C-alpha positions, 0 to 999 in steps of 0.5 A: 726742304722737308719740314716747314717749321713755322718761321720759314719753309726749308727748301725741299717742300712738296707738290701733289694732286687734288680733285673730285668730291668732298667725302665726309663720312664714307670710308671704303671697306679697306679704309676704315678710321682707326678705333676711337676715331668718331666720324659723322656726328651732328652736322651744323653751320660750322661743319659746313663752313669747314667743308666750304673752305676745304672745297675752295682751297682745293680749287684755289691752291691746285691741291691733289688731296685735302684731309681735315678734322676739327674737334671742339673739346675733343668732340668731332665737329667735322672730318673731311677728305677731298680729292684723290690719293692717286688718279681715279682713287678718292682720298679718305679720312682713314689714309696715312701720311707722314707726320714730320714735326708732330714727332718733334712736339712729342720729343719735347713733351718727353723731355719735359716729363723727364724733367718733372721726374727729376731724372734730368734738368733742362739746363744739363749739358748734352755732353753728359749723354753724348760725350763725343759731341763737339760743344756738348759742354755748352749745349744743354737739353733745353737748347736742343728742345727750343732750337737755340744750340747754334747748330746749323740746319743740315736741311739747308746745307747745299751738300746735303740737298745735292745728295738728297736730290741725287738719291731720295731713297737713301737711308741716312744715319744720325752720324751722317746727318749731324756731320753736315752742321759739325762741318761748319762753325756754330751760328752763335754761342749756344743759348744766345740766339735762335735758329731752327735746326733739324740737328737739334732733334736728331741729337735730342732723340739720341739723348732721350734714349741714353737718359732712359735706356729705352729705344726711342720708338718704344719711349714715344709709344709708352709716354705719348702715343699710348696715353693719347690713344694715337692708335693710327700713329707709328714709327717706321725704320723704313719708308713704309706707310701703313695702308691705306696710303695717302700718296704724295707728289713732288716737283723739287727735282725739276719734274713732277713725280710721285714721292710717297716712298722717298726715304724719310730717315733724314727728317728726325731721330730714328724711332721718331719718324712717324706716320699718322692719320687725320684723326690722330693728328687732331688728337695729338693737336689737342693732347699736346696743345692743352698740355694733357701729358704735362704738369701745368708748370711744364706746360708753361715751359713748353710754350715759353722756354725763354725764346721770345726776344731771341732771333737777332741777326749777327755778323755770323747769322743772317736774318733769314736764319736767326729769326726774331722770336716774339711773345706772339710768335715763337718756338717753344720746346718742340712746338710753335706758339702763334697768337695763342695757338700751339701748333706744328706744321711739317712738310716733306717732299709732297706731304704737308700737314698742320696740327693746331690747338687753341686752348681758350676755344678748346679747338683742334684743327688737323689738316693734311694736303698733297699738291698738283704741279701748279700748287703754291710753294710753302705749306698749303695745309697751313693756309687752310688751317689759317682759314678755318681758324679765322672762321671758327675762332674769329676772336683768336685768328691764327694768322693775325698780325 
């Protein structure tokens, strides 16, 4: 549902629409790229390869729109928009869309910054800041950041799904969301296994606010968005998306319908419900993927906090939940590490996106998609990202093995 976390697609995914021509540098007057987003640099064979991949994927995957930006060492290789945002309205690279787990990578980064500053320890119990949380003495900040708390994911809870589908415009509170996993036993003893749960990041956002005494939206802006110059990225406490808007469409409720302004309040902690544009998504991929905001030591922890080797099916946790973590493919502190790439790949009710970075190649790939009714299940942006990675970094394929 909503976010795809890299190891499985939770049920509420997306479906959207894509047609018309590929646009590489043209922006309408009302849809200019954010300041600092350089578009339309020197074209070469690699840029044309990305364009060809985008065109082909649009046709093969029945997509409504595809936005793509690729940079090498921070310099633009190509920025594309293909398809339509609405019927007869071309998509452009300046359009904003929901960023989903982009924010989860930012939450993990802020946590590690606070550890560097000796304001907290990764293994501090969450009860220090959230004293009323059941199992708070056993669950640590690390376990929230790397998703090893044992808390169930409310996104897969039947009761939550029913309520969400009944009213996708509902404004959810953290208390309501956390209530779903707390109504069940933990999947396992905290820290002994791995399973993805949105609840971890709702709680991590609350803990970060308590630790710093700073509202989460301001905390992320000061520590991540501003330093990375993500001027097109912002939190919203409402379903609003800044203009120009990439519209999304979804068929999960049994009919294909516009889902652009379904309420995203369930997706993560209030203050971290982000919208962005394709330029910022690529810049975030580079900044997070290279560890730009962290010390080398903290960056290594973000990439490997101890999760490889976890993810073992038990009597209480099925293999579809406790997914095996390996050195080649595992969850870090708010990020996915796969075959040397650092990425996040959110999806939410018609929106899908990927930010991916290959440190050895200094290659950043950002893709955002919406879908038509016949699009395949899962994160279609991930499919396109995998193809671009294979073409541009054949020695470091993202989809290898």
